[in-house]
Each structure stands twice: as structure tokens, then as C-alpha cells.
N, C-alpha and C positions, 0 to 999 in steps of 0.2 A: 213804779210799772213795770211788769216785765214786756219784754221786746218779744213781737209775737214770732213763734218758731226757735226762741232763744231754746228752749226745753229739748227740743228737738235736737238743735244744732248740737247742744252737750252731752246727749246720747249718742249721736253720732259720732263725738269727737273722744266719748269713753271708750266705746264698743272698738273705736278705730287703735286705741291705745294697747285694749284688752290682744287685739289680734296681732299687734306687733310685739307685745310680750309673749304672747304666744309661740309668733314665727322663732324669736331668737329662743327661746327657753326649747324649744323642740331642738335645735340645733345642737344647742349646748348639752343636752340630755343626751344627745346620741352623740355626740363626742367625747363628752367626758364621765358620763353616768350622771342618773339622776341624785342620787347621794351626796355626788362631791360636786354640783354645780350648785352654786349660794347665790340667793337674790340679791346679794349684792355683783355676783358676776353677771345676771342678769340686766342688772341696772347699767355695768358700765358697757356692756356690749350694744345695748339697744338706747344708751344715752336718755333714758326715763328715770328720774329720781326714785329711790328704794322705797320711800314715803309711797310715791304715786301707785308701786306695781302693792306694795300691802294694802292699801286702801281701796284698788280695783280686787284682787284675789284675797287677799290674807294668808297665804300657805303657796308653798310649792305644788301641795297636791292640787289645790283650786287651780292651778295653771295648767297641771296635766289636764284637768277635766276641760280646760277649755280647748285646749290641743286635741283632744278625743272629740269634743263637738265638730270643731272644724274640720277634721278627718272624716267624721262620719257624714257630714253635709257634703264636703267633696265628691265623698262614693255615694250619695244619695242615697244611704242606707234605709231608711224609713221608707220612701216613696217607691223604691225597687223591692223591698219586701213585701208591702202592700200589694204589688203588682203581682208577686209569685203566688200570694196567697188568693188571689181571685181570678188567676188563670185555672180552666177548666182541665186541662191537658196534664196529667203527671210529669210524662219526661218532658214537657217542656218547660214545668215547673224546675224542675231540677237541674235544667241547662240554664236557666235565670238564675236558679241558686249559684250556678256554678260560675257565671258573670257578675252578680255581685260578690261575691269571695274575689275574683279575680280585682274586681275595681277597690276593694276593702286591703287587698296586700298591696296592689300597687301603688294605691294613695297614702300608707299607712302602715308598711312592714318595719319602718324604723320605730312607729310607737309601738308598737307590740315588743321591741327589743327593750325600749325605754322601762315598758311594764315590767317585762320579765327581771330585767338590771332592778329596778326599785323594790320589787316584793322580795328580792334575794338577801336585800341587808334593812329594808322597813317593815315592819311588821302590821304597821298601818295600811303601807301599800301592797302587801301581802295580801290583805282582808281585801281589798280594792280590786284587785286582779281576780281574788276568787268571785268576789260579785259581778264582774264583767264578764267570767267563764257563763256565770250559772246564765246571767240574763240571756249570754248569746245561745246555751244550751236551749232555753225555753223558747227565743223565737223559733230554733230549728226543729224544734218537737211539735209545733204548730204546721210547719210543712208537711213533715213525716205524718203526724192526724193526718193532715188533707188528702195526702196520696196512702194511707193505710188499707181500702180495699184493692188498689191495683199491686201493693208489694209482695214480693214472692212467697208462695206460700211457706218456704223454711225461716221467714223473717216474724218476729214480731215489733212492735212498735219498737220497742226499746232495742232491741238488736240492730235495727233499721237505723234508729238513732244513732247506736255507737258508730256503727259504719260511716253515718255521714259527718260527725264529728271529729274521726281519725282524718277521712279525707282531705276535709277543708283543714286541717291543720295550719297554722302559721309556719311551723316549723317545715313542712312538707313543701311550701310555697317555698321556702328559702332554701331547702336542698334543689327541687326542682331548677328555679328562676335565679338565683341568686351564685349558688355554687355549682350546677350543672350546664348553666346557659340557655335555659329553654325560654323558646320567646313568650311572652304573654298569651299570644293566641294559641300556641300549642297547650300550654298549659292548661288554660281554660276550655280547650277542644278536650283535652285528655280526662280534665275534673268532670265535664259533663258526661263523657261517653261513659267512662268507670261508674260515675253516681246511676246511670238509668239503666246499666246493664248490672251493676251489683242488687239493685234497691226493687227492679220491676220486674214482673214475669213479664214472658213473652207476650 
């Protein structure tokens, strides 16, 4: 007879193991690259047996999926995206998008680099990255559709989407914050002001 609560305990242990593998793998992927990092090296660094890692994930790609899941959770992506879609003021919506973009990049700019490096060498990961970017575009299009009545007269929904995708590129965050030394608040404020001025009519 199973001990009451034992199933929940095992599930919590399994989730803790996945989180630890993801934490270690994220650091190794960032330092050595996705392709060069092996399950064996993740096992050695985390002190978790190789077979346990394979049982939990099955592949490095699934580990990266878990890393992404934890990153999106930390940035509160789902709840914040839902919040800006419910906001009635278009300018406020764009400022909330800028805040979410800053949070995502602050929490996971290294994950973006991992994906880019993996995609350069692994066709499967290249497709995964394309899927991720397509999903991002669909989510941002929802916002542009919502503010369409307030767009500048010279903008279509598609051209407004183009501008928004360009301004929120991870590479732009890396240039301004990592390379040029902008503070996070300065970056967020600049992005918010630029989105509002470039997309909305006066």
C-alpha cells in the first residue's frame, strides 16, 4: 500500500532534479556552447547520474526546453502579456510591453545566446529557434492588432509589427545594456518612449 503523499513527494523530487539539471546545463551551455556540452558533462557538474538525466529529459533539446520554461516563468511572461492585452490605453500597453521585454532580457539574455549558438550548428535547434521566433511574433501581433485604431496614419498593422519586432530584438538589448552600459531602467524607458512615439498617433 502506497504511503499517503508519497506520489506528491516523488513528483516534487523529480521537479527539483529537473530544475537542478536545467540550472547546471544553462551555465555550461553559456560557457561552452550547446553543441559542445554533453549530457556527461552536465552529469559530472550536477552530480546527477547520466541515466537519471536521460530518464528525466531524454535529450539536450528537452533540457533547453526546461531552461526556457523556467526563464519565462521568472519573467512572468504569460501573466504580463495577458495584462497588457487587457489594458485599454494603447500607450500604456506599449509601456507594459517594454517592461516585459526588459524583464525577459534581464532574466534570460544568456538563453537567447544559447539558442543562437545551437541553431548555428544544429538543424533541429535552428528549427526550434524559428518556432520560438514565430511564436514571439504571433504574441506581439496580438498587441498590434489591439492598438490598430490608434496607430499612426502612415502605418499598417504589418509595418507596425515590423517596427516593434525590430525595437525589441535581443541584439538591441545586448548592444545598449551589455556593450554600451545602459542601465536597465534607462533601456526600458527608452524602449517604451520609442514604441509610443513610433507607433501611435498624437
